[in-house]
C-alpha positions, 0 to 999 in steps of 0.5 A: 792489116788496116783494121789491126793497125787502126785498132792498135793506133787507137789503143796507143792514143788512149794510153797516151791520153791517160798517160798525160792525165797521169803526168799532169796529176803527178805534177800537181800532187808532187810538185815535180818540175816539168821538163823545160826543154825537149832534151830534158823531156828526153831524159825523163823519157829514158828514166821513166818506168811507167808505160802510160807515162812513157807513151804520153811523154813520147807523144808530147816530145814528138808533138813539140818537135813537129812544131819546131823551126829549123834552127830549133831542130838543129839545136835538138839534134846537137843535144842528142849528139852531145848528151845521149851517146854511150854511158862511158862510165858504164863501159869502163866498168863493163870492160873491167868486169870482162877482163876480170871474169870473161863471163857471158854475163860480162860480155852481155853487159859490155854489149849493152853498155856500148849502145848509145843511149839515143837508140833506146830513146828512139825506141821509146819515141816509137811508143807514141801513136804513128811515131814510126813515120814521125821518126822517118821524117825526123831523120829527113830533117837530120839529113838536111842539117848534115849537109853543113853539120857533119858532127851530127853523123853519130845521131844519123848512124843510130837512126840508120841502125834502128831503121835497118832492123825496123824495116827488115825485109821480113816486115815488108809487104808487097802489094800490087798498085792498081786502080782499086788502090785507095786514092790516098796511096795513088796520090802518093805514087804520083807525088813520089815518082822520081824517074818519069813524072806522072803528069795527071790521073790519066797518066797514072791510070795508063801506068797502073791499070793497062793490061800490059802494065803493072806497079808494085810497092813495098809497105810496112805495117807501121806505115799502112798507106805510105809506100816505101818503094815502088816499081813500074813494069811494062810487059813487052815482046822484047827489051826496049831501047827508048822510054817514049813508046812505054809512056805513050798513052795512045800505044797499042796494048799488048795482051799479057799472055803474049808478053815475053819480057818484063821491063822495070822502067821506073823504081822510086824510093819514097821515104828519103829518111830511110836512106841506106836501108836497102829495099830495091834488091828485094823488091825486084826479086820478089816482083820477078817471082810474083809476075812470073807466076801470073804470066808464065810466058815471061822469060826475060827481065830487064830494066830501062834505066836512066843514067843520071851522072852521064851528062856531067861526066861527059861534059867534063871529059869534053873539056879535058885536053888529054881525055882517053874517053873521047877521041878528037873525032868524038869531040868534034862530033859531040860539039852538036850537043851544044845546040839546044835543038840537037835532039830534033835533028835526025841526021845529028842524032845519027852522027853522034850516036857512035861517039855517045856509045863509045863514051858510055862504054867507057863511063860504065866499064872504066870510069870509077869513083875515088872508092873504086866503084862505077860513077853512076849511082843507078849502075851501082844499084843494079850491078850490086843487085846482081844484074848485068849491063846488057845494052847501051841506048844512046837515044833512049830518052829525048825528053828535056830531063833525059837530055839534061842529065844524060845527053839522051842516054839510057841503058838496059840491065838484065836480071837472070835469076840463075846468075844474080848471086854470081854477078853480085859476088863479082861486083861486091868482091872484085868491083867487076862490072858484069857486061854483055859482049855487045857493051864491051865491044863498044869500048875502044882498045886505047881507053884507059882509066888514068885520064878519066875524071873521078867522082866522089 
């Protein structure tokens, strides 16, 4: 794959160079005025017919965009939003033709006319060498701008529409990451790890090169050395309740053939510009299949997942006078969380564990966003993929990050292949949180949704 990609990349670069020469020559001969702005060059790119000049123009536009400052990029996005939407005159004519004839040709023309011109523009951008990654980065810039400019949402929708096709599961390649993986990719694994920081190269080697550890990533042919998403896996004898033993570099290693449980303890999306394009469900399912073939003794597949929204939610519930998630006794016990050193005290940990467990059950099973979904984003991901909420671990992550974001809480989601489709349908269709009896047992009978703090 690397050799083929390099060949086509060199070929496109050659075409771009010849195209630039052609454009320059035509400008000298015809006296044509060069585009004064990037938006004008985009119009030129859409109206042009020649492949060589198209590659050259696309390359030039992306080069110029890459040198822009933030304000200039926002102005460029404004131009994309205002000038490259659907051709409304063409749409009116297509509608009129459809009403008159109702023919397949009229339907096809109506479909083509309704497509925003931006989508074809982005496709032509992608003619340039290494353009796919440049477009992913461009969308990252757009997402940053949209924090204050929701009027640019139409441009973002077009990026999302095209990326969902360009990064279709059929194009993705699963590769195992180990110590023989090129250093350029290993460096990115360190950089992109979003759940449990990889401290140094020794830490990375312990995660990808130990006999009882695995790491897998999805790649796209157009982004050869850029992982899209990766998952780290621990091979164990039983589902874990805490992350520290998994990350301990001095732990005793388990022989893979003695493992019965595969633990997905970190899943990191690497390309923020591909937000909204789902890779994770495919990744988990394919890794389960891959690792099951390698290690037939594996029978249980679980996560050890963070709960990033729990800390803020719990704090809000503690401040509510009429909280139904926390009893007065719970609130009294949880005052210990105000001591910054609470996690170092074994007695305090034991005292607050029941209150944390009950609150967590309410958080997952009762608390909803204004859209009726679980408030926790990781829960929405795994439940939407067909997992079951298996176990709540109140003292799962006592690192500073784990305490800050979740009062130390972690959970296990379990993937049972025969139940994935059924669980997914229950969650997607009815909003049901599929949970084990052990989790449901933690939920107090008097817990009700009316007084819980909703999140957007």
